[in-house]
N, C-alpha and C positions, 0 to 999 in steps of 0.2 A: 264642599256635600254640595252646592249650588250649583255643582258642574254637570251631574249624573241626573239621573231620571233616579227618584227615589223608590216610585213606584214598581219600574219595573227592576230593579235591583231587592227589591221586598218580595214579590211574585216569584225570583230565582231562589232566595236564600230562605225564604221565612214561608212556611205552611197555613194557609187561614184557616183550612178545614182538612178535616181525617175522614176520611169516607168512610161508609158504612161497611160493615163486612155482617154477612150475617143476620143474629136478631139485632144487633150494634147500630142504635143512631149513630148519623151522620155529627161529628164536633166542632164544633169553632173554638179554635184554638185564641190564644192569646192575642196572639198576631191576627186573627181575623176581628176579634173585639175592636182592635187597635187600629185596622186600618176601616171598618164600617163604622164606627164613630168619630174617627179623626183624622176624615181623606188629607184636610190640610195641612198635615205635619206627617205627610209621606216620606218628605226628604229625610226626618228621621232614622226610616230606614236604615240607609247609609253609615250609621254611627253604631259600630259594634258595641260600645260602652252602653248607651241609651239601649239597643236592642237588649245587651245583657239582664237589663235594668226594669225591663218591659212593666210585666207586675207593678213593682215601684209605680213606675212611671204613670200607669193607667189607675190607682189608687190618692197620685197626689194630683190627676189633673181631676179628680173628682171634687176637689177642693177649690183647682181655677177653674176662670173663663178664658176654655183654650180660643176660644174666637175672637177673642181679644188680640190675642197675640199671633208672629208669626215663628217659625219651627225654630230659629235660631234665640227668639226669646225665651218659646218654653224652656227650650235649653238648658238655657242661661239661670231658668229662676229653679228649675228643679237641680241642676249641679249646685245653686248653693243650696240649696233642703239637704242632699244628700251629703252634704260636706268633703274632708276631707279623713285618709285613712295614712297612717304608715304603715310601710312595708319597706323591705329590704332585698339586696342582690348582693351577690357575693362574687368577685370576679376578679382575674389577673391583669395587672396596670402596671407600664411604664411608669416612669415622674410625671414623664412628657402626657403618656396618656391621663393619668389623676388628673393634672391640670386643665388638659383639653374637655374632660365631665364637669372640671368645675364651672367652666367656663361656657361650656355648650349643652350637658347634658348627656343623657345616654339615646345612643340611637340606635334601631333595627338595622338587619341587614338589610332589608329595603331601604330604606333612606340611607344606608351607604352607599347602595347601588345608584339611587338614584342621584346622587351630587356626580357620579359617576359615568352616568348616564350619557350617551348622546341627545337621547329626545327625553326627558326625562317624564313626559304625559303620558308617553308609550311603552314605557317601562312599568308607569304603576296599573297603566291597565290591562299590558299582557300577566304583570305578575300579581296583582293584588285584585283587579275586581273581575278580570276573567274565569275565575276560579272561586269555589265555595266555599265559605266560610269553615264550615266543620272540618273539612280538607285541610284547610292550611292551617288550622288548628292540629291536627295528624300530624301533618309533616312537620311540623313545629314539633310535637312532642317527641318524637324521633329523632329529631334533630338533622334532617334530610331535608329540609329548606335553605337554598343559598340567600333568598329573598325576602326567608321570613319577616312579615312586617312587625312582630310580635315582640316583647323586652319581658321574661320572664321576671317575675318578685315573689318572696314570700311575705307572708303575714309573720312568721319567724322569724328569729334572727336565726338561731342555732342550723334552722333546716337552709336559709339560706348561706351559711359560712360551711357545711357539710356538703350539700348538693354543687356548692360556686367551687368549691378546693375539690372536689372531685372532676368534674368537666373542665376545669381552669388549666389541669397539668395538659391536658390536648389542643390547647388553644395554640395558636400559633406564635410563634417567639417565647413560651414560655418560661421557659430558662432563663430569661432574661425579665422577668415579668416580679411581679411583687403581690403575695393576696392582699385584693381593699374587701372592706364592706362598706355597700353605701345605705344612710338611711335617707328614706324618703319620703315626705309626705305630698298624697297625690291627691286627684277627687275620686272620690268614691265613685263618680261617674265614669273615668275613664277605666276602670279596672275592670278587665273581661274575664270572664272563667264560664264552664260549663254549665250548661241548663240546659233541661229537657226543652224547654221553649225557643233558644237560639243556638248557638254554638254547641253541639253535643261533645262528649267526652272518648276520646278516641277506643276502640273496641278493648286493647288491652287494658287500659285504667280506667274503664266502664266495670271489665270483670273484675277490678280489683277492689273495685269500689262496690259492690253488689255484693260480694263474698266477707266484705268486712275487711278486707286487707290492710295491715296500718304500716307506717312509715315510720322505720325508728332512725331516729340518728344519734351520735355521739359525738361530743367536740371535746377533746381533752375526760375530764368526769364528770360531764352532762350528756347523762342521757334520758332520751324522753319518745312516746310512739305518737303518733300525728295520724286523725283519718286522712284517705287520699280525699280531701274535698277544695274548695277554693282557698283557704289560710295557707294550706299547704303552696300550691302554685297556681298566681293570676298569670294575666298579662296586660300590660299596656299593648299602647297601638301606636305605631311610626316609634316615641322616644318618649323621655322623661327627659323635661325641660332642667336646666342647671337651677332654675327658682327653687322646683322643685326637691334640689339632694337637701338637706338637713344636715347630713353628716359623712364624711369621707374617713375610713379609718383603717388601719391596718392592725387587727386583733393578734396576741400571739399566742396562736394557736399550737400546740404542738401535733396534735393526731387529730384525725376525726375521719368518720365512717357512716355510711348511708348505704340502705338497702331497705328489702323486704323482711328482713329477718332479723330479731334480736342481736345487736351485735354483742361480741363478742372480745 
């Protein structure tokens, strides 16, 4: 985060004020409050996890003397304050890939691209820093970004199984792989989800959320319904570290399904 201007990145991605319209007065956003009150922490604008949890950070800073710490110390204290969360990810892996995940963690497409790029810095600037965060999330949602910086996870094991098995069928070399479920304990501060103040939900998903559409999943004889919220899908930026992987299993699933309707 120290390599780029947090102030410039924040100005490009996060609105400080919502302009007046008709009789409606100008409104200072949560980012405007943060920018005005804590300019010394502007580098945190570059951290999508922190920005996702910005309302919680502002509440946390009311009990802290932010002027005593630099932005990295504030982030570390806030990370400890939020704690960890168990999340799940379903994926197709060969035995060699499963061993690699145990040793190296789960990498995003962007991180895999960085490893192969002639200039890692140029690759990150082009693929990540030159794009708006909400646009990156929309491309990821539709599976249209070969350089996506996000790793999708779910709070629900059955959602991870049903969705992972469905999309796993289309992964390269899927016929030579077996379905695995990753159980991870990750810092809450690293979990990115859609909010009104930071990364906005894609238009299609927002429409489903507004009309109360449910995600129905079935794993063998277990059927469950979930609102389209952060618990169905959140994101990790760049990767999940090997130390965060609690377990890698190969569940004996006969059949599974996921869609917007009641499974039949």
